[in-house]
N, C-alpha and C positions, 0 to 999 in steps of 0.2 A: 504494500500500500504506500502511496506517495501523497503527501499533503504539501501544496504549494502556497508560499506566502509571496504576494506581490511585493517586490523589493525595490520600488521606485522611490518611495518616501515614507516617512512615518516610523512607528515603533515596530520595526521588523524583528529585531532580536528579541524584544519582549514577547511578541506573539510566538516566535519560535520556542522560547523557553517555556511559555505557558502551555503550548500544545504538547510539548515533550513531557512535561510533568503530568498533564492530563492522560497522555498515553500510558505512562507508567502506572498511574492509579487505576486506570481502566484495564490494565494488563493486555494492552494491544501494542502491536508493533507497526511502525511506519517510518519512512524516511521523510524528513522535512526539507524541502528544497526552496531556494530563492528564485523568484521569477523576475528577470530584468529584460528579457528578450523573448520574441515569439519562438514557438517550437517546444516549450516546456509544458505549457498548460494542458495539451492533449493527453499527456502521460499521467496527469494528476487525478486522484480520487476525491479530492476536496481542495478548496481554495479559501484563502483568507486575504481580504483587502484591508490593510491597515488605514489608520487615520493619516492626516497630513493636509496639504493644501489641495482641495478637490479639483480645482481648475487645472493645476499643474499635473496632477496624477492623471486626470482624464485625457489631457492633451498628449501626454507621453504614452499612455496605453494605446491611443489611436495611432500615434506616430510609429510605435514599435510593432504594431500589428497584434498586440496582445488583446485588445478590446474584442475583436471579432472571435478570438479563441475563447474568451470568457463567455461570450454570448452563446457559442456553440456548446460549451461545457454545461452551462446553466440549462439549456434546452434538453440536454441529454440526462438531466437529473443529478448532476454532480453537486454536492452541498457547497454553498458559498456563504461565508460570513463576512459582512462588511461593517467595520467600526468607524464611527464618526464620518470622515470623508467617504468611507466605503458605503455608508448608508446613503449619502447624497448620490454617489455614482451608480448604485444599484437601482435607484428610483427611475420611474418612467418620466416624471415631471418634476421641475423645480420651481422655486418662487421667482419673483421679478429679478432678483439679483442673478440667479442662474441664467435666466433668459437674456438679460442685458449683456452679460459677459460671453454669451454663446458657448457656455461650458458644455463639453461633451458629456453625455450620460450614457450608461450602459443600457438603460431603459428596460430593466428586467422585472422589477417588483412593481405591482400595480399600486403605486403610491406617489404622492406629491410631497416634496420636502421643502422646509424653510431652512436654508443653508446655515444661517447664524442665529438660530432661535434663542440662544441663551447669552448673546452678547459676545464681546471681544475676548481675546485671550486673557487679559488681566482680570476678567470676571469669571475665570474658571473656578470650579468648586467640586466638592464631593458630597454625596448624600445617599443615605440608605433608601433603596427602592425595592418594592416587591417585583418579582420576576416569575411569571407563570411557569411552573415546572420545578421551581426551587422551593424548598421547605422554609428557608429563612431569608430575610432581606439580603440584598447584595449591595455592597458599598460601591456606588457608581462614581467614576471620575469623569466630570464633564469639562472639556476644553474646547471653547468656541464651538459648542455642539449644535447640531441640527435637530430637527424633530419632524415627524410626519404630520402633515396638516389634513390630508384626506387619503382615502385608500379604498380599494375594491373589495368585493365580497369574499375573495379567496385569501385575504390578508388577515392573519390572526394577531391581535395585539397582545404582546407579552408583558409590557410594563409602561407605566406613565409616571410623569413627575409634574406636579402643579397643573394637572389636567392636560399636559402635552404628551404625545406618544413618543417614547424614547427607545422602544424596541419592538420588533415585529417579525413575523415569519410568514412566508408564502411558499408552501411546499418545501423545496430544497434551498430556499434563500432565507438567511437570518441577518437582520440588520439591527445595529445598536448605535445610538447616538453617543454613547459613552465608551470608555476605554477599559475593558475588563483585563487587558494585559498589563495594566499599571497597578494592579493589586496582587496580593499573594493568593487571593481566592480564585481558584481555577474552575469553579463549578460551571461557568458559562462555556468554557472551552470543553469541559466534559459533556455538556448538553450538545455542543456542536458535534463532537465525536459520535454521539448516539444517532446523529442524522445520517451518518455513513451507512451504506448498505452492508 
């Protein structure tokens, strides 16, 4: 089994560490690979899209030919987790800011996102949130975080904060406005592993 982490920008090493710890706890084996160029995604059984600057990541995914490979992987049922910028990129639609910048989106989850729903980087914060499927609240780290503002009937809401949707799932797609890789709690990475066939 091979799990790919898009390695263009963001908390790449932190996601690698978290998924490796989750694999050990779940007693599963997999190779974790970094994806910077096309040709690697088709060999992966799962993908993680870390946070970062969503416009830059989107443009580089398109330029490197990775975006089309991610779309094909998603359509074939490969589990994909997108955190923060990853939530923005996986969405079908964005807010006015996304439209004005012409930011490329992967257009996979039937949802619309507000790219900077919780303010700028200096307004970053942590908060305990309930996450559907976890017994106890999760300490979510929000850094210039997005949120989902509307969604289709196949989208399952997993958590909200102050009435805003901060995590959701649509079949094989998992999106999070926050950064689970920045905590020692790997339950969300374990949840993601359970999405693998």
